[in-house]
N, CA, C and O atoms as CSV, one atom per row, in Angstrom:
chain,resi,resn,atom,element,x,y,z
A,1,MET,N,N,0.818,-1.198,0.000
A,1,MET,CA,C,0.000,0.000,0.000
A,1,MET,C,C,0.862,1.263,0.000
A,1,MET,O,O,0.526,2.240,-0.669
A,2,LYS,N,N,1.979,1.250,0.750
A,2,LYS,CA,C,2.848,2.420,0.794
A,2,LYS,C,C,3.483,2.676,-0.567
A,2,LYS,O,O,3.721,3.823,-0.946
A,3,ASP,N,N,3.754,1.598,-1.298
A,3,ASP,CA,C,4.344,1.751,-2.621
A,3,ASP,C,C,3.377,2.459,-3.567
A,3,ASP,O,O,3.801,3.242,-4.417
A,4,LYS,N,N,2.090,2.188,-3.423
A,4,LYS,CA,C,1.086,2.815,-4.275
A,4,LYS,C,C,0.983,4.316,-3.975
A,4,LYS,O,O,0.865,5.121,-4.899
A,5,THR,N,N,1.024,4.691,-2.719
A,5,THR,CA,C,0.943,6.113,-2.368
A,5,THR,C,C,2.189,6.867,-2.829
A,5,THR,O,O,2.116,8.040,-3.196
A,6,PHE,N,N,3.333,6.181,-2.807
A,6,PHE,CA,C,4.560,6.813,-3.288
A,6,PHE,C,C,4.446,7.166,-4.764
A,6,PHE,O,O,4.769,8.283,-5.168
A,7,TRP,N,N,3.989,6.215,-5.565
A,7,TRP,CA,C,3.867,6.458,-7.004
A,7,TRP,C,C,2.782,7.490,-7.310
A,7,TRP,O,O,2.913,8.275,-8.249
A,8,LEU,N,N,1.725,7.485,-6.522
A,8,LEU,CA,C,0.669,8.473,-6.715
A,8,LEU,C,C,1.189,9.877,-6.388
A,8,LEU,O,O,0.909,10.831,-7.115
A,9,ARG,N,N,1.931,9.995,-5.314
A,9,ARG,CA,C,2.516,11.281,-4.942
A,9,ARG,C,C,3.530,11.743,-5.993
A,9,ARG,O,O,3.587,12.927,-6.327
A,10,LEU,N,N,4.321,10.814,-6.505
A,10,LEU,CA,C,5.289,11.149,-7.538
A,10,LEU,C,C,4.590,11.594,-8.823
A,10,LEU,O,O,5.038,12.536,-9.477
A,11,LEU,N,N,3.507,10.930,-9.186
A,11,LEU,CA,C,2.744,11.306,-10.370
A,11,LEU,C,C,2.144,12.700,-10.219
A,11,LEU,O,O,2.178,13.492,-11.161
A,12,LYS,N,N,1.597,13.008,-9.051
A,12,LYS,CA,C,1.046,14.344,-8.806
A,12,LYS,C,C,2.139,15.407,-8.892
A,12,LYS,O,O,1.923,16.479,-9.457
A,13,LEU,N,N,3.292,15.114,-8.342
A,13,LEU,CA,C,4.407,16.053,-8.388
A,13,LEU,C,C,4.843,16.326,-9.826
A,13,LEU,O,O,5.100,17.472,-10.194
A,14,VAL,N,N,4.925,15.283,-10.627
A,14,VAL,CA,C,5.320,15.445,-12.028
A,14,VAL,C,C,4.271,16.247,-12.788
A,14,VAL,O,O,4.620,17.124,-13.579
A,15,ILE,N,N,2.999,15.959,-12.561
A,15,ILE,CA,C,1.924,16.677,-13.255
A,15,ILE,C,C,1.938,18.154,-12.877
A,15,ILE,O,O,1.830,19.009,-13.755
A,16,TRP,N,N,2.069,18.473,-11.586
A,16,TRP,CA,C,2.089,19.880,-11.167
A,16,TRP,C,C,3.329,20.603,-11.689
A,16,TRP,O,O,3.272,21.795,-11.990
A,17,THR,N,N,4.446,19.889,-11.797
A,17,THR,CA,C,5.653,20.498,-12.359
A,17,THR,C,C,5.445,20.841,-13.830
A,17,THR,O,O,5.841,21.915,-14.282
A,18,ILE,N,N,4.824,19.931,-14.575
A,18,ILE,CA,C,4.539,20.192,-15.987
A,18,ILE,C,C,3.565,21.357,-16.130
A,18,ILE,O,O,3.740,22.205,-17.005
A,19,VAL,N,N,2.548,21.406,-15.286
A,19,VAL,CA,C,1.579,22.507,-15.336
A,19,VAL,C,C,2.266,23.833,-15.044
A,19,VAL,O,O,2.015,24.821,-15.734
A,20,LEU,N,N,3.119,23.871,-14.044
A,20,LEU,CA,C,3.822,25.103,-13.683
A,20,LEU,C,C,4.741,25.574,-14.808
A,20,LEU,O,O,4.765,26.761,-15.137
A,21,ILE,N,N,5.492,24.653,-15.395
A,21,ILE,CA,C,6.391,25.014,-16.494
A,21,ILE,C,C,5.591,25.516,-17.692
A,21,ILE,O,O,6.001,26.466,-18.358
A,22,THR,N,N,4.450,24.881,-17.969
A,22,THR,CA,C,3.603,25.305,-19.085
A,22,THR,C,C,3.041,26.697,-18.851
A,22,THR,O,O,3.027,27.518,-19.768
A,23,LEU,N,N,2.579,26.978,-17.640
A,23,LEU,CA,C,2.030,28.303,-17.345
A,23,LEU,C,C,3.095,29.392,-17.445
A,23,LEU,O,O,2.831,30.476,-17.964
A,24,ILE,N,N,4.282,29.108,-16.955
A,24,ILE,CA,C,5.369,30.083,-17.063
A,24,ILE,C,C,5.733,30.305,-18.529
A,24,ILE,O,O,5.963,31.439,-18.948
A,25,GLY,N,N,5.785,29.232,-19.301
A,25,GLY,CA,C,6.084,29.357,-20.725
A,25,GLY,C,C,5.030,30.156,-21.463
A,25,GLY,O,O,5.363,30.990,-22.305
A,26,LEU,N,N,3.757,29.914,-21.160
A,26,LEU,CA,C,2.683,30.674,-21.799
A,26,LEU,C,C,2.732,32.147,-21.403
A,26,LEU,O,O,2.483,33.023,-22.231
A,27,GLY,N,N,3.051,32.417,-20.149
A,27,GLY,CA,C,3.173,33.802,-19.706
A,27,GLY,C,C,4.308,34.525,-20.409
A,27,GLY,O,O,4.152,35.677,-20.814
A,28,LEU,N,N,5.442,33.865,-20.556
A,28,LEU,CA,C,6.566,34.474,-21.263
A,28,LEU,C,C,6.254,34.674,-22.742
A,28,LEU,O,O,6.625,35.692,-23.326
A,29,TYR,N,N,5.573,33.706,-23.345
A,29,TYR,CA,C,5.185,33.834,-24.751
A,29,TYR,C,C,4.221,35.006,-24.934
A,29,TYR,O,O,4.366,35.796,-25.867
A,30,TYR,N,N,3.252,35.113,-24.050
A,30,TYR,CA,C,2.266,36.191,-24.151
A,30,TYR,C,C,2.929,37.558,-24.009
A,30,TYR,O,O,2.635,38.476,-24.775
A,31,THR,N,N,3.817,37.692,-23.037
A,31,THR,CA,C,4.475,38.988,-22.848
A,31,THR,C,C,5.419,39.314,-23.995
A,31,THR,O,O,5.586,40.484,-24.338
A,32,ALA,N,N,6.036,38.306,-24.594
A,32,ALA,CA,C,6.933,38.567,-25.717
A,32,ALA,C,C,6.148,38.948,-26.970
A,32,ALA,O,O,6.593,39.797,-27.743
A,33,LYS,N,N,5.003,38.336,-27.176
A,33,LYS,CA,C,4.235,38.590,-28.395
A,33,LYS,C,C,3.397,39.854,-28.301
A,33,LYS,O,O,3.296,40.599,-29.276
A,34,TYR,N,N,2.799,40.107,-27.154
A,34,TYR,CA,C,1.850,41.209,-27.023
A,34,TYR,C,C,2.353,42.337,-26.135
A,34,TYR,O,O,1.551,43.043,-25.523
A,35,ASN,N,N,3.652,42.515,-26.057
A,35,ASN,CA,C,4.223,43.574,-25.233
A,35,ASN,C,C,3.954,44.921,-25.895
A,35,ASN,O,O,4.341,45.136,-27.044
A,36,THR,N,N,3.302,45.817,-25.188
A,36,THR,CA,C,2.976,47.123,-25.748
A,36,THR,C,C,3.792,48.238,-25.108
A,36,THR,O,O,3.565,49.413,-25.397
A,37,TYR,N,N,4.726,47.891,-24.254
A,37,TYR,CA,C,5.537,48.906,-23.579
A,37,TYR,C,C,6.569,49.471,-24.544
A,37,TYR,O,O,7.297,48.721,-25.195
A,38,GLU,N,N,6.629,50.785,-24.632
A,38,GLU,CA,C,7.667,51.459,-25.403
A,38,GLU,C,C,8.452,52.355,-24.461
A,38,GLU,O,O,7.870,53.203,-23.784
A,39,PRO,N,N,9.757,52.181,-24.410
A,39,PRO,CA,C,10.536,53.071,-23.551
A,39,PRO,C,C,10.454,54.498,-24.070
A,39,PRO,O,O,10.323,54.710,-25.276
A,40,PRO,N,N,10.529,55.464,-23.193
A,40,PRO,CA,C,10.435,56.858,-23.641
A,40,PRO,C,C,11.588,57.201,-24.581
A,40,PRO,O,O,12.723,56.768,-24.385
A,41,SER,N,N,11.272,57.978,-25.587
A,41,SER,CA,C,12.318,58.366,-26.536
A,41,SER,C,C,13.279,59.328,-25.847
A,41,SER,O,O,12.871,60.206,-25.086
A,42,SER,N,N,14.544,59.143,-26.129
A,42,SER,CA,C,15.544,59.987,-25.465
A,42,SER,C,C,15.660,61.312,-26.200
A,42,SER,O,O,15.806,61.356,-27.421
A,43,SER,N,N,15.594,62.359,-25.449
A,43,SER,CA,C,15.772,63.676,-26.048
A,43,SER,C,C,17.262,63.961,-26.170
A,43,SER,O,O,18.070,63.413,-25.420
A,44,GLY,N,N,17.617,64.809,-27.104
A,44,GLY,CA,C,19.024,65.058,-27.407
A,44,GLY,C,C,19.796,65.719,-26.291
A,44,GLY,O,O,20.948,65.356,-26.050
A,45,SER,N,N,19.207,66.672,-25.604
A,45,SER,CA,C,19.973,67.399,-24.596
A,45,SER,C,C,19.316,67.259,-23.229
A,45,SER,O,O,18.315,67.908,-22.926
A,46,ILE,N,N,19.895,66.414,-22.435
A,46,ILE,CA,C,19.438,66.279,-21.056
A,46,ILE,C,C,20.454,67.007,-20.185
A,46,ILE,O,O,21.633,66.656,-20.181
A,47,ASP,N,N,20.010,68.004,-19.459
A,47,ASP,CA,C,20.911,68.764,-18.612
A,47,ASP,C,C,20.605,68.418,-17.160
A,47,ASP,O,O,19.698,68.985,-16.551
A,48,TRP,N,N,21.365,67.489,-16.622
A,48,TRP,CA,C,21.141,67.053,-15.257
A,48,TRP,C,C,22.214,67.587,-14.311
A,48,TRP,O,O,22.475,66.981,-13.272
A,49,GLY,N,N,22.817,68.674,-14.646
A,49,GLY,CA,C,23.816,69.242,-13.752
A,49,GLY,C,C,25.134,68.510,-13.822
A,49,GLY,O,O,25.897,68.698,-14.770
A,50,ILE,N,N,25.417,67.680,-12.840
A,50,ILE,CA,C,26.724,67.045,-12.762
A,50,ILE,C,C,26.779,65.700,-13.482
A,50,ILE,O,O,27.779,64.991,-13.367
A,51,SER,N,N,25.755,65.336,-14.206
A,51,SER,CA,C,25.747,64.010,-14.820
A,51,SER,C,C,26.824,63.857,-15.881
A,51,SER,O,O,27.273,62.741,-16.145
A,52,ARG,N,N,27.246,64.951,-16.490
A,52,ARG,CA,C,28.270,64.861,-17.532
A,52,ARG,C,C,29.637,65.325,-17.037
A,52,ARG,O,O,30.593,65.357,-17.812
A,53,ASP,N,N,29.738,65.674,-15.791
A,53,ASP,CA,C,31.027,66.106,-15.257
A,53,ASP,C,C,31.945,64.904,-15.091
A,53,ASP,O,O,31.511,63.818,-14.706
A,54,SER,N,N,33.204,65.114,-15.385
A,54,SER,CA,C,34.190,64.065,-15.214
A,54,SER,C,C,34.574,63.966,-13.739
A,54,SER,O,O,34.705,64.991,-13.070
A,55,PRO,N,N,34.755,62.757,-13.225
A,55,PRO,CA,C,35.170,62.629,-11.826
A,55,PRO,C,C,36.634,63.009,-11.612
A,55,PRO,O,O,37.075,63.193,-10.478
A,56,ILE,N,N,37.385,63.126,-12.716
A,56,ILE,CA,C,38.797,63.494,-12.621
A,56,ILE,C,C,38.910,65.000,-12.820
A,56,ILE,O,O,38.409,65.542,-13.805
A,57,ARG,N,N,39.567,65.670,-11.883
A,57,ARG,CA,C,39.712,67.122,-11.987
A,57,ARG,C,C,40.694,67.477,-13.098
A,57,ARG,O,O,41.715,66.814,-13.282
A,58,ARG,N,N,40.369,68.520,-13.821
A,58,ARG,CA,C,41.266,69.005,-14.872
A,58,ARG,C,C,42.300,69.939,-14.251
A,58,ARG,O,O,42.021,70.659,-13.293
A,59,ASN,N,N,43.485,69.908,-14.817
A,59,ASN,CA,C,44.522,70.860,-14.374
A,59,ASN,C,C,44.223,72.208,-14.996
A,59,ASN,O,O,44.097,72.319,-16.216
A,60,ARG,N,N,44.108,73.227,-14.172
A,60,ARG,CA,C,43.774,74.554,-14.687
A,60,ARG,C,C,44.982,75.416,-14.738
A,60,ARG,O,O,44.898,76.574,-15.147
């Protein structure tokens, strides 16, 4: 009887693993195919103050 419960538990584990992998795969497929997100277009001149300053001091 214990052998039967072992195989039943193993079968359930395998089935749930397949279901989980399938759901993750479908979710990734859906997001890859129907992704509507567009990153904002970069404007030419972004002035953020010190963002373009060199960390190395220039000799004056």
